[in-house]
C-alpha positions in Angstrom: 0.0 0.0 0.0 1.1 3.5 -0.8 2.5 5.4 2.2 3.3 8.7 0.5 -0.2 9.6 -0.8 -2.5 11.8 1.4 -5.9 10.2 1.5 -7.3 12.5 4.2 -9.7 14.3 1.8 -11.3 11.0 0.6 -11.4 9.8 4.2 -13.3 13.0 5.3 -15.7 12.6 2.4 -16.6 9.0 3.3 -16.9 9.8 7.1 -19.2 12.9 6.4 -21.4 10.9 4.0 -21.7 7.9 6.4 -23.1 10.2 9.0 -25.8 11.4 6.6 -26.5 8.5 4.3 -25.6 5.0 5.4 -24.2 3.2 8.5 -21.0 1.9 7.0 -18.7 1.5 4.1 -15.6 -0.3 2.8 -13.2 1.6 0.6 -10.4 0.2 -1.6 -8.4 2.3 -4.1 -6.4 0.6 -6.8 -3.8 2.0 -9.1 -2.6 0.0 -12.0 -4.0 -3.2 -10.4 -2.3 -2.6 -7.1 -4.3 -1.8 -3.9 -2.9 1.5 -2.7 -5.5 2.3 0.1 -8.0 0.3 2.1 -10.2 1.4 5.0 -13.5 0.4 6.6 -16.0 2.7 8.2 -18.9 2.5 10.5 -21.3 -0.5 10.9 -22.5 -3.2 8.6 -25.6 -3.7 10.6 -27.4 -1.5 13.2 -30.5 -3.7 13.9 -30.8 -6.0 15.9 -27.3 -5.1 17.1 -24.4 -3.0 15.8 -21.7 -4.8 13.9 -18.6 -3.0 12.8 -17.6 -3.2 9.2 -14.7 -5.6 8.6 -12.5 -5.9 5.5 -14.4 -9.0 4.4 -17.9 -7.7 5.1 -20.5 -8.5 2.5 -23.1 -5.7 2.3 -26.8 -6.1 1.6 -27.4 -4.1 -1.6 -31.2 -3.7 -1.2 -31.0 -0.1 -2.3 -28.4 0.6 -5.0 -29.3 4.3 -5.5 -27.3 5.6 -2.6 -24.3 3.5 -3.4 -24.2 4.5 -7.0 -24.6 8.1 -6.2 -21.8 8.0 -3.6 -19.6 6.1 -6.0 -20.0 8.8 -8.6 -19.3 11.5 -6.1 -16.1 9.8 -4.9 -14.9 9.3 -8.5 -15.7 13.0 -9.2 -13.5 14.2 -6.2 -10.5 12.3 -7.6 
């Protein structure tokens, strides 16, 4: 993973949107096929109990609208 790239802007973006839109997320950024950044945020479930997102969490994609919109906004920032 890349140690000399500042991902703080992307990190802030994800944290701010998690608070408004969804309980958790998993982020992986690749460059030329190599993973250069990976981080998990928030919770994968909040009912019946809170479960923190793990790197191998599989999300329920019952509503794709939010995720597609967020994906576009993240791409746009870059």
